[in-house]
C-alpha positions in Angstrom: 133.6 112.1 92.7 131.7 109.0 91.9 130.9 107.8 95.4 131.0 109.2 99.0 130.3 107.7 102.4 130.2 109.2 105.9 130.2 107.2 109.1 130.0 108.5 112.6 130.2 106.6 115.9 128.1 107.7 118.9 127.8 106.5 122.5 124.1 106.5 123.3 122.1 106.4 126.5 118.6 104.9 125.9 115.5 105.0 128.1 112.7 102.8 126.7 109.8 101.9 129.2 108.4 98.5 128.0 105.1 96.8 128.4 105.3 93.0 128.6 102.4 90.6 128.0 101.2 88.2 130.8 103.0 85.3 129.4 106.2 87.3 128.8 106.4 86.4 125.1 105.4 89.8 123.7 106.8 93.3 124.5 106.4 96.8 123.3 108.5 99.8 124.3 108.6 103.5 123.3 111.2 105.9 124.6 114.0 108.3 123.9 117.8 108.4 123.5 120.6 110.8 123.5 124.2 110.4 122.3 127.6 111.9 122.1 129.8 111.6 118.9 133.0 109.6 119.5 134.5 109.9 116.0 133.9 109.6 112.3 135.4 109.4 108.9 134.6 110.0 105.3 135.4 108.0 102.1 135.5 109.6 98.7 135.8 107.6 95.5 136.8 109.4 92.3 138.5 108.9 89.0 141.9 110.4 88.3 143.0 112.0 85.0 143.9 108.5 83.6 140.4 107.1 84.4 141.7 105.0 87.4 139.5 104.7 90.5 141.0 106.3 93.6 139.8 106.3 97.2 140.5 109.0 99.7 139.8 108.5 103.4 139.5 111.5 105.8 139.2 111.2 109.6 137.3 114.3 110.5 133.9 115.2 111.9 132.6 115.9 108.4 130.3 118.6 109.9 128.3 116.0 111.8 126.6 117.1 115.0 128.4 116.3 118.2 125.1 115.4 120.0 122.1 113.5 118.9 118.7 112.8 120.4 115.6 111.0 119.2 112.8 108.5 119.6 113.2 104.7 119.8 110.6 102.0 119.6 111.0 98.3 120.3 108.8 95.3 119.6 109.8 92.0 121.1 108.6 88.4 120.4 110.3 85.8 122.7 114.0 86.6 123.0 114.1 88.7 119.8 113.5 92.5 119.7 113.1 94.6 116.6 114.0 98.3 117.1 113.6 101.6 115.2 115.4 104.8 116.1 114.7 108.2 114.6 116.9 111.3 115.3 114.9 114.5 116.1 117.9 116.7 115.3 119.7 117.1 112.0 122.7 114.9 111.3 124.8 117.9 110.0 125.6 121.2 111.7 123.1 123.8 110.5 124.3 125.5 107.3 127.1 122.9 106.7 125.2 120.2 105.0 121.7 118.9 104.0 118.9 118.9 106.5 118.6 115.1 107.1 117.7 113.0 110.2 119.3 109.6 110.8 117.1 106.4 111.0 118.5 103.2 112.5 116.8 99.8 112.7 117.8 96.3 113.6 117.5 93.3 115.8 118.6 92.7 119.3 118.5 89.6 121.5 117.7 89.3 125.2 
């Protein structure tokens, strides 16, 4: 194979207590989250015997954990929040893949 990709969808429940400045413009929060896997799929790209690129899609759990939990921090300025989430458990079932934790980051708006 020349390329592979795994994606998994989770429904998460987040608890992040937040401190807000006196003027309400700045905020900081630190908390935890937990989630349940809803689905997932894998994509594999490889070359066939003729050198043509082929894609194979597979709808399966790809040995991803059904549950996830981790820490989340949020920093807000005005109506914009930056967040960072870090999984405390491994992404894959023990013994079925590498020992890696997922990291997510992004922007949310109030």
